[in-house]
C-alpha atoms as one frame of an Amber mdcrd trajectory, in Angstrom:
protein
 -23.064  -3.522   8.899 -24.250  -2.742   5.351 -26.343  -5.424   3.398 -25.156
  -6.068  -0.051 -27.423  -8.439  -2.277 -25.852 -10.147  -5.237 -28.243 -11.460
  -8.049 -26.529 -13.874 -10.581 -27.627 -16.920 -11.614 -24.075 -18.616 -12.227
 -23.588 -19.994  -8.793 -19.487 -19.585  -9.530 -19.934 -16.034  -9.667 -22.216
 -15.503  -6.422 -19.032 -17.207  -4.653 -16.879 -15.198  -5.741 -18.994 -12.329
  -5.153 -19.670 -13.877  -1.471 -15.955 -14.190  -0.833 -14.923 -10.858  -2.006
 -17.235  -8.896  -0.374 -17.851 -11.076   3.121 -16.234  -9.444   6.678 -16.725
  -5.890   5.138 -20.781  -6.502   4.370 -23.380  -8.769   5.150 -23.941 -10.510
   1.662 -27.153 -11.761   0.212 -27.185 -13.783  -2.426 -29.768 -14.846  -5.211
 -30.125 -16.729  -8.508 -33.683 -16.077  -9.015 -34.260 -12.727  -9.764 -37.812
 -12.539  -9.285 -37.196 -14.128  -5.987 -34.857 -10.812  -5.231 -36.885  -8.765
  -6.333 -40.001 -10.117  -4.520 -37.884 -10.513  -0.789 -36.838  -7.083  -1.536
 -40.205  -5.745  -1.692 -41.372  -7.810   1.778 -38.424  -6.767   4.276 -38.075
  -3.853   6.102 -34.635  -3.257   5.936 -33.169  -2.490   2.521 -29.933  -4.053
   0.841 -27.554  -0.859   0.636 -26.634  -2.036  -3.122 -27.342  -4.309  -5.617
 -25.079  -6.172  -7.678 -27.232  -7.397 -10.110 -25.741  -9.428 -13.133 -27.085
  -8.496 -16.984 -27.630 -11.694 -18.558 -29.500 -14.345 -16.659 -32.117 -16.547
 -18.163 -35.271 -15.769 -16.551 -35.603 -12.539 -15.761 -32.577 -10.452 -17.297
 -30.589  -7.498 -15.920 -31.920  -4.680 -17.586 -35.850  -5.847 -16.945 -35.457
  -6.420 -13.313 -33.741  -2.995 -12.928 -36.723  -1.274 -14.636 -39.313  -3.218
 -12.299 -37.246  -1.566  -9.175 -37.176   1.954 -10.951 -41.181   1.666 -10.705
 -41.525   0.571  -7.179 -41.144   3.529  -4.864 -39.643   1.509  -2.416 -36.492
   0.261  -4.250 -36.226   2.698  -6.947 -33.386   4.008  -4.690 -30.791   1.546
  -4.063 -27.652   2.024  -5.999 -27.389  -0.671  -8.595 -24.012  -2.002  -9.869
 -24.649  -3.872 -13.059 -22.029  -7.055 -13.877 -21.495  -8.393 -16.986 -19.578
 -11.212 -18.882 -20.017  -9.287 -21.968 -17.145  -6.698 -22.207 -19.597  -4.673
 -24.875 -19.333  -0.305 -25.068 -23.154  -0.476 -26.217 -24.253  -2.759 -23.330
 -22.130  -0.679 -20.891 -23.336   2.696 -22.283 -27.152   1.506 -22.015 -26.424
   0.201 -18.066 -25.388   3.386 -17.383 -28.372   5.537 -19.390 -30.469   3.356
 -17.645 -29.542   5.085 -14.214 -26.488   2.250 -12.604 -24.110   3.862 -10.422
 -21.340   1.479 -11.958 -20.584  -1.534 -14.632 -17.979  -4.220 -13.605 -16.665
  -7.183 -16.124 -16.561 -10.204 -14.881 -14.712 -12.211 -13.795 -14.443 -10.033
 -10.951 -10.912  -8.386  -9.620 -12.092  -8.735  -6.073  -9.892  -5.750  -4.838
 -11.493  -3.413  -7.857 -14.911  -5.067  -6.547 -14.750  -4.407  -3.237 -13.426
  -0.390  -3.747 -16.439   0.335  -6.257 -18.634  -0.963  -3.217 -16.994   0.880
  -1.060 -17.570   4.089  -2.901 -20.879   4.121  -3.997 -21.795   2.696  -0.480
 -20.041   6.028   0.710 -21.975   8.086  -1.835 -25.452   6.969  -0.962 -24.423
   7.163   2.244 -23.721  10.931   1.793 -26.700  11.666   0.011 -29.005  10.074
   2.671 -27.407  12.355   4.964 -27.833  15.287   2.822 -31.934  14.412   2.612
 -32.249  13.896   6.356 -30.704  16.984   7.352 -32.399  18.881   4.231 -29.325
  21.311   3.868 -28.619  23.241   0.787 -25.617  21.673  -0.692 -26.684  21.782
  -4.401 -22.551  22.744  -5.375 -22.021  18.899  -4.058 -25.086  17.508  -5.348
 -23.785  19.252  -8.938 -20.637  17.479  -8.779 -22.268  14.083  -8.227 -24.653
  14.825 -11.454 -21.473  15.835 -13.202 -19.274  12.757 -12.129 -22.652  10.427
 -13.446 -22.541  12.419 -16.582 -18.753  11.800 -17.248 -19.194   7.941 -16.558
 -21.852   8.034 -18.528 -19.562   9.960 -21.300 -16.790   8.107 -21.035 -17.768
   4.504 -20.529 -15.529   2.627 -23.433 -13.027  -0.389 -23.093 -10.860   1.850
 -23.174 -11.457   4.239 -20.356 -12.446   1.029 -18.473  -8.883  -0.433 -18.682
  -7.306   2.472 -17.970  -8.811   2.786 -14.745  -8.073  -1.353 -14.082  -4.614
  -0.318 -14.167  -4.064   2.569 -12.113  -5.935  -0.084  -9.723  -3.348  -2.340
 -10.735  -0.325  -0.272 -10.121  -1.463   0.771  -6.589  -1.922  -2.403  -5.716
   0.707  -3.838  -6.438   2.944  -1.201  -4.962   1.255  -1.541  -1.749   2.026
  -5.203  -1.792   5.481  -4.338  -2.228   5.469  -2.214   0.563   4.488  -4.937
   3.027   6.640  -6.950   1.939   9.075  -4.566   2.705   7.790  -3.807   5.882
   4.413  -5.191   7.173   3.663  -2.229   9.660   4.043   0.501   7.023   1.511
  -1.392   4.060  -1.002  -1.907   6.990  -0.736   1.823   8.322  -1.019   3.460
   4.499  -4.072   0.968   3.974  -5.609   2.516   7.276  -4.612   6.004   6.265
  -5.954   5.650   2.953  -9.727   4.856   5.383  -9.437   7.229   7.280  -8.575
  10.078   4.266 -11.932   8.836   2.627 -13.792   9.843   5.907 -11.926  13.222
   6.040 -11.810  14.183   2.660 -15.719  13.640   2.370 -16.514  16.181   4.940
 -14.660  18.739   3.642 -15.662  18.319   0.449 -19.090  18.037   1.313 -18.506
  21.399   3.129 -17.163  23.072   0.495 -13.451  23.382   2.292 -11.413  21.059
   0.034 -10.783  22.109  -3.494 -10.858  19.019  -5.461 -13.688  17.127  -7.945
 -15.928  14.281  -6.500 -14.899  12.607  -9.493 -11.410  12.589  -8.322 -12.437
  11.034  -4.765 -11.353   7.286  -6.122  -8.217   8.470  -7.683  -7.213  10.551
  -4.271  -7.879   7.144  -1.844  -5.966   5.045  -4.286  -2.589   7.851  -4.195
  -3.242   8.123  -0.283  -2.081   4.237  -0.298   1.025   5.245  -1.479   2.325
   7.916   0.519   4.856   5.846   2.236   6.452   4.217  -1.161   9.146   5.696
  -0.924  10.234   3.557   2.084  10.786   0.903  -0.673  13.980   2.136  -1.394
  15.292   2.931   2.404  17.925   0.258   3.308  16.564  -2.667   5.482  18.878
  -1.779   8.907  16.262   1.507   8.909  13.239   0.064   8.681  13.358  -3.016
  10.196  15.309  -1.073  13.464  13.984  -2.010  16.883  13.787   1.464  19.499
  13.927   5.163  18.323  16.129   6.236  15.248  19.666   8.257  15.490  20.055
  11.725  14.467  21.617  10.010  11.473  19.381   7.156  10.563  16.495   9.688
  10.968  17.896  11.991   8.094  17.679   8.679   6.304  14.532   8.075   6.860
  13.591  11.386   5.860  14.873  10.707   2.103  11.592   8.439   1.112   9.586
  11.814   0.603  12.304  12.310  -1.646  12.712   9.144  -3.217   8.999   8.720
  -4.278   8.637  12.504  -5.161  11.538  11.808  -7.407  10.473   8.478  -9.464
   7.289   9.843 -10.090   8.495  12.978 -11.175  10.856  10.900 -13.588   8.306
   8.690 -15.575   5.271  11.530 -14.933   6.185  13.089 -18.530   4.820   9.567
 -19.615   1.215  10.319 -18.278   0.845  14.262 -18.526  -1.572  16.000 -17.050
  -2.733  12.962 -14.771  -4.625  13.964 -11.535  -3.909  10.664 -10.292   0.268
  11.426 -10.748  -0.106  14.976  -9.246  -1.882  13.578  -5.996   0.302  10.794
  -5.407   3.262  13.075  -5.944   1.979  15.362  -3.832   0.919  13.180  -0.940
   4.207  10.916  -0.934   6.289  14.487  -1.032   4.744  16.355   1.188   2.993
  14.464   4.293   5.787  15.454   6.265   5.323  19.037   5.894   4.086  21.425
   8.926   2.042  24.288   9.063   4.649  26.578  10.640   7.650  25.447   8.200
   9.339  23.310  10.112   8.252  19.839   8.687  10.125  18.243   5.617  11.628
  17.896   2.721  11.326  21.366   1.234  10.167  23.698   5.214   7.282  24.292
   2.608   5.493  26.755   5.588   0.819  27.380   5.599  -0.344  27.013   2.226
   2.449  26.552  -0.008   1.877  22.832   1.212  -0.563  21.335  -1.072  -3.921
  21.186   0.850  -4.065  17.490  -0.227  -1.081  16.679   1.507  -2.013  18.902
   4.826  -5.450  16.679   4.884  -3.573  13.067   4.623  -0.908  14.747   7.358
  -3.150  14.180   9.833  -4.577  11.037   8.997  -0.938   9.805   8.947  -0.393
  10.783  12.363  -3.471   9.702  14.168  -3.215   6.223  12.758   0.612   6.389
  14.113  -0.566   7.548  17.480  -2.884   5.029  17.850  -0.596   2.294  16.815
   1.765   0.982  18.522   5.344   0.686  17.583   8.967  -0.840  19.061  10.010
   2.770  20.293   6.295   3.344  21.494   3.182   2.555  22.995  -0.317   3.041
  21.027  -2.107   6.422  22.618  -6.294   6.283  23.066  -8.276   7.628  20.358
  -9.074  10.643  23.219  -5.156  10.980  23.160  -4.791  10.820  19.889  -7.412
  13.981  19.199  -5.935  16.516  22.058  -2.236  16.140  20.232  -3.777  16.880
  16.828  -5.696  19.593  18.519  -2.812  20.693  20.157  -0.517  21.000  17.095
  -3.380  22.829  15.188  -1.563  25.636  13.711   1.344  24.785  14.374   1.705
  21.094  12.726  -1.283  21.011  11.465  -3.705  23.306   9.134  -6.333  24.539
  11.358  -9.319  24.293   9.302  -8.212  20.470   8.542  -8.233  20.319  12.273
 -11.366  21.625  12.889 -12.813  19.145  10.021 -11.336  16.367  11.863 -12.648
  17.517  15.301 -16.569  16.952  13.759 -15.530  13.283  12.171 -13.177  12.191
  14.931 -16.357   9.541  15.921 -16.201   8.252  12.375 -12.318   7.713  12.864
 -12.682   5.995  15.948 -15.070   3.446  14.348 -12.692   2.917  12.093 -10.069
   2.975  14.370 -12.125   0.156  16.059 -12.696  -1.944  13.295  -9.351  -2.390
  12.385  -8.374  -3.874  15.665  -7.921  -0.432  17.625  -9.064  -0.339  21.695
 -11.409   2.076  20.767 -10.318   4.159  24.364
């Protein structure tokens, strides 16, 4: 389990951060910056990430960060600065010093968790690249461009826009869960699998999306079944298999979502977030052979992002128990997906899935699966 160290001289803020992250990470808290610095210099296992408050009395966050950067052992630890000051100049200074992100207090738990997850994931990827000594110049260039863009757009308006996207996604996800608890849980798990598979394809140069859009894609993937909000309760809550007529009604969830997104897309023209959400909600049931729905798209006519999320969607459906079927094991799910390569699924996506299926298995176990 990754270690996240939170350094803040406010006991209240330490408690809020600890409660937001506990369960997903081993959280270490420290009110005294100097003590935290001394501790990190002594221990053999370093934190995977540090949440560092800027406005501390004994030693402020910028001073402590500078001391970390001057230490060969500590300089590579990613640091997210936190502050109760909503000031663009302070935020820009944080990025210029080398922080990976900047968070305004009071914390929003889900946003904090997502930011920590994103940057630990990026740090893991960079560590694997270093260990394997792979030539991934394009990927590293994208990482640098992503950081440069963060620095260039570090403003209150951009931060609020990002918070709005999180708000919209979490609100809709909550409504989906209220409508159907299984679907809500399913969508969240699909997003976790999507992160594993998409990162692999991006690292290998097989996905066409910029790494700066990773978080937008993962947020959008939580909404692939949001159209089910519009389905009748008798369909959503039915026990057992659907009749052909009921299944035709169920298929409409792809169009319900896509139509609603398209109807209001003029409010956010040229938004990647809207584009990803539209493509995944509409096309995640299309099939490589052309027998899917709602449009009967074939092969590369299907947006690549929909082809990727389709494998994640089916994997979780296979390993999950439903009213009309028993769950299959991880190995059985992998076999079924491979059998469908070139028929239901893009063969290139299945090939990438095979290289990370062990990570799928670990995620499956961590979310309550048997792991067989």
